[in-house]
Phi, psi and omega in degrees: 000133182280156179309317178310303179306319176303314179297311182297326175272356179296316182294308176309323177292322172302314182294311186288327179296332182296336181291330182297330177302314184296313183280335173295322184290320177299318182289318182295325177299341179287337186294331177262342181294322181303305184288333175296313177292331177300315180296309191263330174249009176052044175271150175289165172295327175297324180295308183292344168292343179288348164310305180291333170295326174287313182305292195284328176303320177304319180300312181294320193278329189252359176293311179298314174300322181289328172294317175301318183293316187294321177303334173271329188251345179096162184298312182302302176303328176295317181292321185294324181288319179304315180303315179298312190293314180305317175304316181304308189294325178286325183287341179298344175290336172298308175291328181296320187264344186257328190251294194277319170055043178234162179301314188290332173294325180295313184303316170308310177308316176290323174297317174293312175310317187286332171305317173293327172299318187296319176294322182290314181292331184293331182270317192281318187298306174295328174301316179291325182286340179254004178267059176149192192291141180299329184291337180258015187298304187304307175306313179304314185288328182295322181283330166296328180287333176301334181292321173290335176297326178292318173310314185291339164287322183285324185297311178293335178297312174302318179306307183291322184277324190247303180301310183254045183287344178204159171298143171264112184292142182302125175088354176276144181299142183290142175263101178271005176292329179296339167266323177301307180315293183313317185283327187288318174296323171299314183302317187288328180294309185299312178297333169294319179292324177298320183293328177291311182294327181282357172258352179251171185237113179273142175290143179280144176262130185302132184074357177060024185207233171306133182304329183251017188306321182280331177279327192231041192301331184297335177274355184276134181280136179263343185292155179295161187295330181295338185260013183250092185298339181289333185273310185303311179294326181296310176309314183289330175283325170296324182293312183296317179295311185293329164306315182297300190303307186287334174287321177293318182293319182299319188240015176299319175305306180299315175299304176313306176300324183282330178282316185283324181242125183225161183239138170277185178304327185278348182099002183284136178268129179248129175246141185291135184308315186289328180295309185297318179298314181301316174303317179297311178305318190277339191065042182294139181270342169215173184290333174299317181300319180292327180289320173303328176288335174299318173299322179297325173293328176298322178288337166303314184289330183289319177298314171307317181285332180284311180302321194267002181288325181291316174291336178293318188284002159295329179255326181232131182300139175316315184289327174290319175300317185291320171299316175305311179294319176306318180288323182293318187285333173294320181295314175310303184298328168300322168295324179300311179294337171304322173061047179283114184305131178073003182240311186298330179307320196282345178275324182310322189295332181287359175292330183292327182300304188276352169255021173295329191253355192289310180303313179297319178287320176293313177304311185290318182296323181293325178282000190292133169069018183267001167058234185286350177269013181299315185291317175299307177306321177296338176283326178293320180295316181298321181292332182288347180297337177308345171312324183289338179273338181274317189295315181302307182297326183287321177291322173300320180296316177298315177302314174298325183290312186261002180050036178209137173284338192295314193299320184300339188284004174292337175289317171295330182296314182300318179294332179281325178300317184310300178304321174314303187288323185288325175304310183292330185268355193295308178306329177282332182287316182297323182288323191282334176291321184297314182293331182287343184276000000 
């Protein structure tokens, strides 16, 4: 690729990458919604897990229809449609908070919002992978995903400073404005982004698939998707990984509070010194706010992992890096499950550093050499995000049954083992897909 071509692709890359910030913010806000709904609407951990079910269930239901629609109308119109639906979902928080004031009304708003996100992601993720040389697809997608890592830093900070700004007094009316205002602002921001995108022209990608299909056609796999093991195993791996990521995100605040603040046999409360110091440093009004600010630190590590991925892949192959990070995260989760009081919570934030690359790497590796099948294949990968709908209710059930958050992290452990195995097996799987053609 010439320098001129790279420069021509830089602006559309930046424009599309800006969308990653929006859905990163939407996803990261879920991490504080679980605990917030437990507090103000008195739902159980199992019930709060249905927040993720509503969000990622929308991905499962809408990804394939979105892909079929995008094949007809193109990437840009698909993005514009997704932005409109996303804005509608954000504005639905207003009647949910002012009129209905029920858990299920908020779930419906989240479902609509996530329908828009599913359409945007189905268009934006594959578009970034094909917007340049195929060897740089994983690093390029990881760089774009770094934009949502920045949003992941901001969202829990808003949760700590705004949503968890004060204790809810027993019997006092619930203040839903702490939920309405952030999502109303989000809706207006999305409409502004819609206006900008409607005024620019994104370049069409030749062949609607692999960026180099026309130049490097001999490497494009001809076999049906079902006969390409690097893609099929990629879907299974993405399902298990997303289950791990969303499960960790959903109950991180619960786990941190349970591990950092303990009671002895006499009922006396003991707080981890570092946790108390961090709460004082951040000026957190409540222990929940302190835990949310711990997630902010975790998201900084997440962003570091995303921004550093592309440079690292110049020296380490993406599949090997994926496996190494999977091994490290499996070890971290084992320490979390050990539930060493006042200690294990300090280890948990580093999980985000090493899972930062997993979604973009698995996504890009699974789409390699698929040519004109890229859009359809991408929709199946987006559908695999339904793993995020399955894990939180199961983790919440285990936590409610055993009265411990530590035991439920067995599900994320399985989810981090899967990318480890996929990374090591990837060269063999890719070769089998080539031979199937």
